[in-house]
C-alpha positions as CSV (number, residue, x, y, z in Angstrom):
1,Q,-18.9,-3.4,-6.2
2,I,-17.3,-0.9,-8.1
3,L,-15.2,-2.7,-11.2
4,A,-12.5,-0.9,-12.6
5,G,-9.4,-3.1,-13.6
6,G,-11.1,-6.3,-11.9
7,T,-8.1,-8.0,-11.1
8,D,-9.1,-8.2,-7.5
9,Q,-13.0,-8.1,-7.9
10,I,-13.4,-10.4,-10.2
11,S,-11.4,-13.0,-8.1
12,L,-13.6,-12.1,-4.6
13,M,-16.7,-12.6,-7.0
14,K,-14.7,-16.2,-8.2
15,E,-14.5,-16.7,-4.9
16,Y,-17.6,-15.9,-3.1
17,I,-16.2,-13.4,-0.8
18,H,-18.4,-10.3,-2.3
19,T,-21.4,-11.3,-3.8
20,P,-22.6,-8.1,-5.3
21,K,-26.3,-7.4,-6.4
22,R,-24.8,-5.0,-8.6
23,V,-21.6,-4.5,-10.6
24,V,-20.8,-0.5,-11.4
25,N,-18.0,-0.2,-14.4
26,I,-16.3,2.9,-14.1
27,K,-13.3,2.4,-16.9
28,S,-15.0,4.7,-18.9
29,I,-15.4,7.8,-16.8
30,R,-12.5,10.2,-18.2
31,A,-12.4,12.3,-14.9
32,L,-11.5,8.9,-13.1
33,G,-7.9,8.7,-15.3
34,G,-4.5,10.0,-16.2
35,I,-1.4,11.4,-14.9
36,G,-0.4,14.0,-14.8
37,K,0.8,17.5,-12.9
38,A,-1.1,19.1,-10.2
39,S,-1.0,22.1,-8.5
40,G,1.9,21.5,-5.9
41,G,2.6,18.1,-7.3
42,L,1.6,15.1,-9.1
43,R,-1.9,14.0,-10.0
44,I,-2.6,10.0,-10.4
45,G,-6.7,9.5,-11.6
46,A,-8.0,6.5,-9.3
47,T,-8.4,4.4,-13.2
48,A,-5.4,5.2,-14.3
49,T,-3.6,1.8,-14.8
50,F,0.1,0.4,-13.6
51,D,1.5,0.3,-17.0
52,E,1.0,4.0,-17.3
53,L,2.5,4.4,-14.1
54,V,5.7,2.7,-14.7
55,S,5.7,4.0,-18.2
56,N,5.3,8.2,-17.0
57,H,8.4,10.2,-17.8
58,L,7.4,12.8,-14.4
59,V,6.9,9.5,-12.4
60,R,10.1,7.7,-13.6
61,T,12.4,10.7,-12.8
62,K,10.7,13.1,-9.7
63,Y,8.9,9.8,-8.0
64,P,11.6,6.8,-7.8
65,A,9.9,5.4,-5.0
66,L,6.3,5.4,-6.9
67,H,7.8,3.8,-10.0
68,A,9.8,0.7,-8.3
69,A,6.9,-0.3,-6.3
70,A,4.4,-0.3,-9.5
71,A,7.6,-1.7,-11.4
72,G,7.4,-4.3,-8.8
73,V,4.1,-5.8,-10.0
74,A,6.1,-8.1,-12.4
75,S,3.3,-9.2,-14.4
76,P,2.4,-7.5,-17.7
77,Q,-1.0,-8.6,-17.6
78,I,-1.9,-7.3,-13.9
79,R,0.3,-3.8,-15.0
80,N,-2.0,-4.2,-18.1
81,M,-5.4,-3.9,-16.5
82,G,-4.8,-3.0,-12.6
83,T,-5.7,0.6,-11.3
84,V,-4.0,2.7,-9.1
85,G,-7.4,3.0,-7.5
86,G,-8.0,-0.9,-6.8
87,D,-4.6,-1.3,-5.7
88,L,-5.2,0.8,-2.8
89,C,-8.7,-0.6,-2.3
90,Q,-8.1,-4.5,-2.7
91,R,-9.0,-6.6,-0.4
92,P,-6.6,-8.8,1.4
93,R,-4.3,-11.9,0.5
94,C,-4.5,-13.7,3.5
95,W,-5.8,-17.0,2.8
96,Y,-7.8,-17.2,5.9
97,F,-9.7,-14.0,4.5
98,R,-10.0,-15.7,1.1
99,N,-11.4,-18.6,2.5
100,G,-14.2,-17.2,4.4
101,Y,-13.1,-16.8,8.0
102,G,-12.7,-13.0,7.5
103,L,-10.6,-10.2,8.1
104,L,-9.5,-11.4,11.8
105,A,-9.6,-15.0,10.9
106,M,-11.2,-16.0,14.4
107,N,-12.7,-19.4,15.3
108,D,-14.8,-19.6,19.1
109,G,-12.8,-16.2,19.8
110,K,-9.8,-17.1,19.1
111,S,-7.3,-15.8,15.9
112,L,-6.7,-19.1,13.9
113,V,-3.4,-17.3,12.4
114,T,-1.6,-17.4,15.5
115,D,-1.4,-20.8,15.6
116,G,-1.8,-21.7,11.9
117,E,-0.2,-21.3,9.0
118,N,1.1,-17.5,9.3
119,K,4.4,-17.7,7.3
120,Y,3.6,-14.4,5.4
121,H,1.0,-12.7,8.2
122,A,2.1,-9.9,10.2
123,I,4.9,-8.7,12.5
124,F,3.8,-5.7,13.3
125,G,0.5,-4.3,15.1
126,A,-0.2,-6.9,17.9
127,G,-3.7,-8.1,16.3
128,P,-6.5,-8.8,16.4
129,A,-5.6,-8.7,12.7
130,Y,-2.6,-10.1,11.4
131,F,-3.4,-10.2,7.3
132,V,-0.5,-7.6,5.9
133,S,-1.6,-4.7,3.7
134,A,-1.5,-5.9,-0.3
135,S,-1.4,-2.7,-1.6
136,S,2.2,-2.2,-3.8
137,L,1.7,1.6,-3.9
138,G,0.3,2.3,-0.1
139,P,3.8,2.2,1.2
140,A,5.5,4.9,-1.4
141,L,2.8,7.0,-1.2
142,V,2.6,7.6,2.6
143,A,6.3,7.7,2.7
144,L,6.1,10.5,0.1
145,N,2.8,12.2,2.1
146,A,0.3,12.0,-0.4
147,T,-3.4,12.3,-0.5
148,I,-6.2,10.2,-1.4
149,N,-8.8,12.2,-2.9
150,I,-12.7,10.6,-2.2
151,A,-16.4,11.1,-3.7
152,S,-19.6,10.3,-3.0
153,A,-23.0,11.6,-3.7
154,N,-22.5,13.6,-0.7
155,G,-19.4,15.8,-1.5
156,E,-15.8,15.3,-1.5
157,R,-13.1,14.3,1.2
158,K,-9.4,14.1,1.2
159,V,-7.5,11.7,3.3
160,A,-3.7,11.5,3.9
161,A,-2.9,8.2,2.8
162,E,-1.0,7.7,6.0
163,K,-4.1,7.4,7.6
164,F,-6.2,5.7,4.4
165,F,-5.0,2.4,5.5
166,L,-6.5,0.7,8.9
167,A,-6.2,-1.8,11.0
168,P,-9.8,-3.4,11.8
169,Q,-10.8,-3.8,15.4
170,S,-14.1,-5.9,14.2
171,E,-15.3,-8.1,11.5
172,Q,-17.8,-5.1,10.6
173,D,-14.4,-2.4,10.3
174,R,-12.7,-1.6,7.1
175,E,-9.4,-2.0,6.1
176,I,-9.2,0.9,4.6
177,D,-11.1,4.5,4.5
178,L,-13.4,4.0,2.5
179,K,-17.4,4.5,3.4
180,P,-20.3,3.0,2.1
181,G,-20.8,4.9,-1.6
182,E,-17.7,6.4,-1.8
183,I,-14.8,5.7,-4.6
184,V,-11.4,6.7,-4.6
185,T,-11.4,9.7,-7.6
186,D,-7.1,10.2,-7.8
187,I,-4.1,10.7,-5.7
188,V,-2.2,13.8,-5.5
189,V,1.5,13.7,-4.2
190,P,3.2,16.5,-3.2
191,S,6.2,18.4,-5.8
192,T,9.5,17.2,-4.0
193,G,12.8,17.9,-3.4
194,L,13.3,14.5,-1.4
195,K,15.9,11.8,-2.5
196,N,13.2,8.2,-2.3
197,A,13.3,5.0,-3.3
198,S,11.5,1.8,-2.8
199,Y,13.3,-1.8,-2.3
200,E,11.7,-5.0,-1.9
201,V,12.5,-8.9,-0.5
202,R,10.5,-11.4,-2.8
203,Q,10.9,-15.2,-2.9
204,K,10.5,-15.1,-6.8
205,E,10.9,-13.0,-9.8
206,A,7.2,-14.0,-11.2
207,L,4.1,-12.4,-10.5
208,D,4.1,-12.8,-6.7
209,W,3.6,-10.1,-3.4
210,P,6.8,-9.3,-1.9
211,L,7.8,-10.7,1.6
212,A,8.8,-7.1,2.7
213,T,9.1,-3.8,1.2
214,A,10.5,-0.3,2.2
215,S,9.6,3.0,0.8
216,V,12.0,5.9,2.0
217,A,12.2,9.5,1.3
218,L,15.0,11.8,2.8
219,E,15.0,15.4,3.1
220,M,19.1,16.5,2.6
221,D,21.2,18.7,3.6
222,G,24.1,18.2,1.5
223,S,25.1,15.0,2.4
224,T,23.7,15.0,5.7
225,V,20.3,13.9,6.4
226,R,17.6,16.3,7.4
227,S,14.8,14.4,8.0
228,A,13.8,10.7,6.9
229,R,10.5,9.0,6.4
230,I,11.0,4.9,5.9
231,V,7.6,3.1,5.8
232,L,7.8,-0.9,5.4
233,G,5.2,-2.9,3.5
234,H,3.7,-6.7,3.9
235,V,4.4,-6.4,7.4
236,A,1.7,-5.1,9.1
237,P,-1.8,-4.7,8.2
238,T,-1.2,-1.2,7.1
239,P,1.9,0.7,5.6
240,W,4.1,1.0,8.8
241,S,6.0,4.0,9.6
242,A,9.7,3.1,10.9
243,T,9.5,5.8,13.3
244,D,12.7,4.5,14.9
245,A,14.7,4.0,11.8
246,A,14.1,7.3,10.3
247,A,15.0,8.9,13.7
248,A,18.5,6.5,13.5
249,L,19.2,8.3,10.3
250,A,18.2,11.9,11.1
251,G,21.5,14.6,11.1
252,K,23.8,11.6,9.9
253,S,25.6,11.0,6.6
254,I,24.5,7.7,4.9
255,D,27.1,5.1,4.9
256,K,27.1,1.4,5.8
257,D,27.2,1.8,9.3
258,T,24.3,4.2,9.5
259,A,22.4,2.0,6.8
260,E,22.4,-0.9,8.9
261,A,21.7,1.1,12.2
262,A,18.5,2.1,10.7
263,G,18.0,-1.9,9.1
264,T,18.3,-3.0,13.1
265,A,15.9,0.2,14.4
266,A,13.4,-0.6,11.5
267,V,12.6,-4.2,13.0
268,A,12.5,-3.1,16.4
269,G,9.3,-3.8,18.6
270,A,8.5,-6.9,15.7
271,K,6.8,-9.7,17.0
272,P,7.4,-12.7,14.3
273,L,4.7,-15.4,14.2
274,S,5.5,-19.3,14.7
275,Q,6.9,-19.4,11.2
276,N,8.1,-16.1,9.9
């Protein structure tokens, strides 16, 4: 297993969810860190911390959706240690998974989630996975059309952020597109003139995961929305593209009515569980 910030990996080992034969520390590999301009956009090293992301001037001024998502991690300790790559690759926070019931939380061929404690589980995706993606940065990176760069002994490959997160169909599947022997090296966010922001609803301001988030990127033509991307977080096993909500904004000016129409469209098709 890979160790960068360790904010998730150490917990997984303490809980015996991961029992690696060997842990490889990548924190001191300089090429995997840093935040700066890249050809056509912004490069974020996999071992860059949340603190670095929040304090970066380019992120704050040009990519406010990403800045707000990172700033939502309220714990100074987690922001100081937690890495961008670790956020993307962290395992689900689902209490069934964390208690050893697996990604799908199945027992005798039936999901424990649908009739059990499911207050914080998925309202989109329709199973068999009902955990929600824990990534704070995922929705913003998807909305901003970011690319995840991956490397292994066999070479390098690029994956669109939208395709990096997966909804597993079996216990043998992973929730991210990372194969054995591969690591995330960096993330590239294209240069953008898009108006962008992230919003969240949370139960408390202290360290906690939000109940729901939305990252929005708008291409404007004057005061009119030419096109939109709206990506929801913590409502599905992957960051969830609210295409109906985006379509509701296209060709319109933003006012109270169009915003409410987009909000209504964003939850069209949601299937709440018994407690959420």
